[in-house]
Structure formats: C-alpha cells, structure tokens
C-alpha positions as a printed Julia matrix, in Angstrom:
312×3 Matrix{Float64}:
 46.24  -14.85  -24.24
 47.77  -11.97  -26.14
 50.1   -11.11  -22.79
 51.1   -14.72  -22.78
 52.08  -14.97  -26.33
 53.85  -11.36  -25.93
 55.97  -13.03  -23.01
 56.94  -16.22  -24.59
 57.65  -14.99  -28.04
 60.47  -12.84  -27.2
 64.33  -13.14  -27.36
 64.45  -12.82  -23.8
 62.32  -15.8   -23.36
 64.63  -17.98  -25.53
 67.54  -16.5   -23.71
 65.92  -17.62  -20.23
 65.08  -21.04  -21.63
 68.98  -21.88  -22.24
 70.01  -20.3   -18.8
 67.57  -22.2   -16.76
 67.89  -25.58  -18.64
 71.71  -25.62  -18.21
 71.68  -27.32  -14.56
 68.88  -29.82  -15.53
 70.67  -30.98  -18.71
 74.01  -31.29  -16.85
 72.39  -33.58  -14.26
 70.2   -35.27  -17.16
 73.83  -35.93  -19.08
 74.95  -37.61  -15.54
 71.86  -39.57  -15.0
 72.04  -40.87  -18.44
 75.69  -41.94  -18.13
 74.94  -44.01  -14.91
 71.53  -45.32  -16.2
 73.28  -46.6   -19.36
 75.45  -48.57  -16.99
 72.53  -50.2   -15.2
 72.91  -48.24  -12.07
 70.58  -45.59  -11.23
 71.73  -42.45   -9.44
 68.84  -41.14   -7.31
 71.37  -38.73   -5.53
 71.46  -36.19   -8.12
 69.74  -33.71   -6.05
 72.27  -34.18   -3.2
 75.4   -34.04   -5.47
 74.18  -30.83   -6.97
 73.41  -29.07   -3.59
 77.0   -30.02   -1.93
 78.93  -29.13   -5.32
 77.03  -25.62   -5.21
 78.04  -24.96   -1.73
 81.55  -26.38   -2.41
 81.76  -24.02   -5.13
 80.91  -21.02   -3.23
 83.08  -21.7    -0.05
 86.14  -22.63   -2.3
 85.71  -19.65   -4.27
 85.31  -17.37   -1.36
 88.42  -18.58    0.57
 90.75  -18.7    -2.55
 89.27  -15.55   -4.46
 89.35  -17.56   -7.82
 86.18  -18.71   -9.47
 87.9   -21.44  -11.35
 89.38  -22.88   -8.33
 85.9   -22.55   -6.79
 84.69  -24.44   -9.8
 87.34  -27.02   -9.57
 86.28  -27.46   -5.75
 82.7   -27.98   -6.73
 83.64  -30.77   -9.4
 85.71  -32.57   -6.61
 83.48  -32.27   -4.07
 80.23  -33.49   -6.22
 82.56  -36.24   -7.52
 83.52  -37.31   -4.28
 79.91  -37.46   -3.1
 79.36  -40.0    -6.27
 82.35  -41.9    -4.96
 81.06  -42.13   -1.9
 77.72  -43.44   -3.07
 79.26  -45.77   -5.61
 81.72  -47.42   -2.66
 78.32  -48.36   -0.56
 76.37  -49.32   -3.35
 79.11  -51.79   -5.1
 81.11  -52.65   -2.36
 78.66  -53.16    0.26
 75.7   -53.41   -1.56
 73.67  -51.11   -0.21
 70.57  -50.2    -2.05
 71.16  -48.03   -4.85
 67.86  -46.11   -4.14
 67.93  -45.94   -0.36
 71.69  -44.76   -1.09
 70.7   -41.67   -3.06
 68.02  -40.74   -0.95
 70.33  -40.81    2.07
 72.56  -38.55    0.19
 69.87  -36.06   -0.81
 68.65  -36.07    2.76
 72.31  -35.5     4.19
 73.05  -32.94    1.48
 69.89  -31.02    2.71
 70.98  -30.6     6.44
 74.45  -31.05    5.84
 74.94  -28.08    3.38
 73.39  -25.85    6.02
 75.31  -27.22    9.04
 78.58  -26.67    7.05
 77.43  -23.14    5.7
 77.03  -22.35    9.49
 80.13  -23.66   10.88
 82.11  -21.56    8.35
 80.24  -18.44    7.97
 77.67  -18.07   10.74
 74.87  -17.92    8.08
 71.77  -20.46    8.07
 69.74  -19.57    5.13
 72.3   -18.08    2.85
 75.97  -17.37    2.03
 75.66  -13.49    2.04
 78.37  -13.03    4.17
 80.95  -15.05    1.93
 82.55  -12.87   -0.85
 82.26  -15.78   -3.26
 83.05  -15.35   -6.92
 81.0   -15.81   -9.86
 81.89  -17.46  -13.46
 82.18  -15.23  -16.33
 79.62  -14.81  -19.12
 80.86  -14.93  -22.68
 80.13  -12.74  -25.73
 80.63  -14.73  -28.93
 82.11  -12.81  -31.54
 80.0   -11.97  -34.81
 77.03  -14.14  -33.53
 76.63  -11.15  -30.96
 75.79   -8.58  -33.58
 73.17  -10.94  -35.54
 69.78   -9.61  -34.91
 67.59  -11.72  -32.88
 70.01  -14.52  -32.97
 72.85  -12.63  -31.0
 70.34  -11.7   -28.09
 69.48  -15.39  -27.74
 72.75  -17.24  -27.99
 75.43  -14.62  -27.03
 75.87  -13.22  -23.71
 75.38  -16.61  -21.51
 77.31  -17.78  -18.78
 80.49  -19.86  -19.61
 78.7   -23.29  -18.2
 75.77  -22.85  -20.41
 78.05  -23.3   -23.66
 79.86  -26.05  -21.67
 76.27  -27.73  -21.12
 75.91  -27.64  -25.01
 79.2   -29.08  -25.76
 78.54  -31.49  -22.93
 75.7   -33.01  -25.1
 78.27  -33.84  -28.02
 80.87  -35.28  -25.69
 78.44  -37.54  -23.77
 77.24  -38.57  -27.3
 80.84  -39.3   -28.53
 81.55  -40.97  -25.59
 78.54  -43.6   -25.29
 78.63  -44.38  -29.0
 82.45  -43.6   -30.22
 84.51  -44.79  -27.55
 85.59  -48.3   -26.06
 84.6   -47.32  -22.75
 81.21  -46.15  -23.83
 80.9   -49.42  -25.38
 81.68  -51.24  -21.91
 78.98  -48.8   -20.14
 76.29  -49.64  -22.78
 77.14  -53.54  -22.58
 77.05  -53.37  -18.8
 73.69  -51.73  -18.56
 72.39  -54.15  -21.23
 73.72  -57.58  -19.96
 76.08  -57.36  -17.3
 76.6   -61.24  -17.28
 77.48  -61.36  -20.98
 79.8   -58.31  -20.48
 81.58  -59.95  -17.42
 82.03  -63.28  -19.56
 84.34  -61.27  -22.29
 86.48  -59.73  -19.62
 84.9   -56.4   -18.74
 84.66  -55.61  -15.08
 80.95  -54.76  -14.25
 81.92  -53.16  -11.1
 84.67  -50.97  -12.33
 82.64  -49.84  -15.28
 79.59  -48.99  -12.84
 82.28  -47.32  -10.68
 83.43  -45.06  -13.63
 79.75  -44.68  -14.57
 78.79  -43.06  -11.16
 81.83  -40.92  -11.01
 80.97  -39.37  -14.43
 77.57  -38.96  -13.15
 78.6   -37.22  -10.15
 80.8   -35.16  -12.35
 78.36  -34.17  -14.65
 75.76  -33.25  -11.58
 78.5   -30.97   -9.8
 78.7   -28.57  -12.91
 74.93  -28.25  -12.74
 75.38  -27.54   -9.1
 78.55  -25.21   -9.37
 76.31  -23.37  -12.12
 73.38  -22.78   -9.57
 75.68  -21.02   -7.0
 78.29  -19.43   -9.26
 76.19  -18.33  -12.33
 72.28  -18.78  -12.07
 72.9   -16.84   -8.81
 75.7   -15.43   -7.06
 75.53  -16.94   -3.62
 74.48  -20.43   -1.92
 71.21  -20.55   -0.42
 69.44  -23.64    1.59
 67.83  -26.13   -0.68
 68.66  -24.12   -3.76
 68.67  -26.92   -6.3
 64.76  -27.14   -5.66
 63.98  -30.25   -7.29
 66.24  -29.9   -10.49
 68.03  -33.12   -9.76
 64.67  -35.0    -9.72
 63.61  -33.33  -12.92
 66.79  -34.26  -14.65
 66.18  -38.26  -13.76
 62.47  -37.51  -15.25
 64.26  -35.69  -18.64
 66.57  -38.65  -18.66
 63.71  -41.39  -18.51
 61.55  -39.37  -20.76
 64.54  -39.31  -23.29
 64.86  -42.96  -23.32
 68.36  -43.13  -22.33
 69.44  -41.44  -25.65
 71.61  -38.36  -25.48
 69.81  -36.61  -28.2
 66.6   -37.51  -26.24
 67.85  -36.63  -22.93
 68.74  -33.1   -24.18
 65.65  -32.45  -25.87
 63.36  -33.42  -22.98
 65.62  -31.4   -20.82
 64.9   -28.32  -23.01
 61.18  -29.01  -22.42
 61.48  -29.0   -18.66
 63.55  -26.14  -18.81
 60.82  -24.18  -21.15
 58.52  -25.2   -18.04
 60.88  -23.37  -15.73
 61.17  -20.42  -17.74
 57.52  -20.21  -18.39
 57.14  -19.96  -14.5
 59.57  -17.03  -14.44
 58.22  -15.02  -17.32
 54.59  -15.68  -15.97
 55.71  -13.5   -12.89
 55.07  -10.28  -15.31
 51.29  -11.46  -15.5
 48.82  -11.13  -12.82
 48.93  -15.05  -11.98
 49.09  -16.28   -8.25
 53.07  -16.98   -7.62
 52.06  -20.23   -6.06
 50.4   -21.29   -8.87
 53.61  -20.15  -11.27
 55.62  -21.87   -8.74
 54.08  -25.7    -9.74
 54.57  -25.48  -13.48
 57.92  -27.25  -13.58
 56.97  -29.93  -11.38
 53.35  -30.44  -13.05
 55.53  -30.43  -16.36
 57.51  -33.35  -14.92
 54.6   -35.23  -13.8
 52.68  -34.94  -17.1
 55.76  -35.92  -18.67
 56.6   -39.18  -16.62
 52.86  -39.9   -17.29
 53.19  -39.81  -21.13
 56.36  -41.84  -21.09
 54.53  -44.43  -18.7
 51.71  -44.94  -21.1
 53.73  -45.22  -23.95
 55.92  -47.56  -22.8
 53.07  -49.75  -21.38
 51.35  -49.67  -24.76
 54.7   -50.99  -26.23
 54.52  -53.78  -23.55
 51.11  -54.71  -24.29
 51.68  -54.76  -27.98
 54.92  -57.16  -27.4
 52.74  -59.52  -25.45
 49.94  -59.6   -27.79
 51.73  -60.36  -31.13
 52.71  -63.68  -30.65
 49.17  -64.53  -29.77
 48.24  -62.82  -32.94
 50.69  -64.94  -35.02
C-alpha cells in the first residue's frame, strides 16, 4: 500500500494525469455537443483514429507540425460530416453509422498507411513532426505546482481552454441555445423557425472537430508516430465520460479527469510488481463501474418520479 501511495502522491503522477486526460477530454467535449443536439456520435473512436493518421502523414509530407494538425482536424471533421450526411440525409441509423465509421477506420487507416509507406503496424518510416510542449513563465518556477502545470503539450492547454469555450458556446451563444433546444424538443424548436437538420449537422461537425484534436494529440504529442488502433478505446471512454457527466460541460470535464486518473494509474503501476495484463484493464474497469453507478442513479431517479404521484 505504501508503494502505491508513493506512486500516486507525486508531481510526476499529477503531470501524467493531465497528459493522459487530454484525448479523452477532447472527445468527451465533442460527444457532449452532439448529444446536446439530440444525436449521439458513436463514431468518436474512428474519427480520432483517422485524424491521428492524417496528422502523421500530412506533417511528414509537409515537414510542418502545424500543417499536420490542420490536416488532422480537417480529416476528422470530414469523417463526422460523412456520418452526418448519411444519418441526416439518408436517415441511416446513427448507431450503425457510427459503428461503421469505427470499423472502417480500424482497417482503413492500416491500408492507407501501407499504401503510402509500406508499413503495416506503425508509421516508423515516416518522418512525421510533433507539436511542441510549452513552459509557462513564472508558474514553471513555483515548487510542486510548476512541475505539474508547466511543460505540457500545447494541445493539453488547448483542451483546458476548450472546456471554457464549450461552456460558453452552449450557455451563452445563440448557436448553443439552438443546439440545446433541438436536443430537448426538436418539434418545438422547428415551430419557431430553427432548422433541426442544420443544427444537428453543425453539432456533428463540431463533435468531429474536437475528437480530431484528441486524435492529433495521440500521434503528435502522446506518441510521436501512428500505430494500429492506437486510440485503444478512448473514444468509447469519452462517450461514457459524457454520459456520467450528465451532459454538462463541467461534469463531462470532471468525469474525463476521473477516467484519465484510471489511465494514469495503470501507467504508474507498471513500476510495481503487478501483472501487466491486469494493469491494462484498469481504464476499462473504471468505465464499466462508472456507467454502472450512473445507470443505478438514473434508475432511482426514474423510480422516484413514478412513485411521487402515487404518494400524493
């Protein structure tokens, strides 16, 4: 137990917590926006995977990390746009469409990587670029706080700012009001002139935008290359985080941090004599437990609503 506490209560663990939470937080914010518009984006995993590959390929061919980031964002948003087109135009089932995106991304990214580089498992032959880390002036010199908050990848800081941006978008802008109104009552929104399809298109595109930032971080920050299925369930974990966060911005950020803590713990425990296979299951076990707690909580609330009229 003492060894475990010595691993957790360190600045290195706190630094790692913010680092591993970044892709989950980006994807969870994307899931939040689409869910508030009444349309669930199940394709987060696939969008993140495609953008991770695009970032590596574009940065390798242009020798610019920033152009690579742009390529990652555009590709992820394009995939979300394709999902929106088939779902909203041709009325494809959103769940099946999302699953199809995930399956296409899993095999398609490997195929594209092989065509362009000859690699099958990872992009080791591509001289891709990595986005920079940032040292925060003044804060970096503060004991304890400096090693935790300073020196992170630039997209980690962007993810924190993204929480504020999404909160402002959903609660302080006309677009946010339309997104929430469409999600809560599409017929009422349409009756006052709001285009439900247009708003859901926009929400899915924004969802893809944020998910693609998470994917770009995975291959241009968390790692410096693309590997097969490197998202490793983070898209699904992000959807679970959004659900547990009760579709609120702050709740989604906190639950993303919770799942990030489970991931960081699994990484930290590798220094102890614990089987690697057991450690690798921690993030997924945390996801199942979190969803179970959320389901029990929601069931109790529904039961109380049903019983309350009888009591009266």
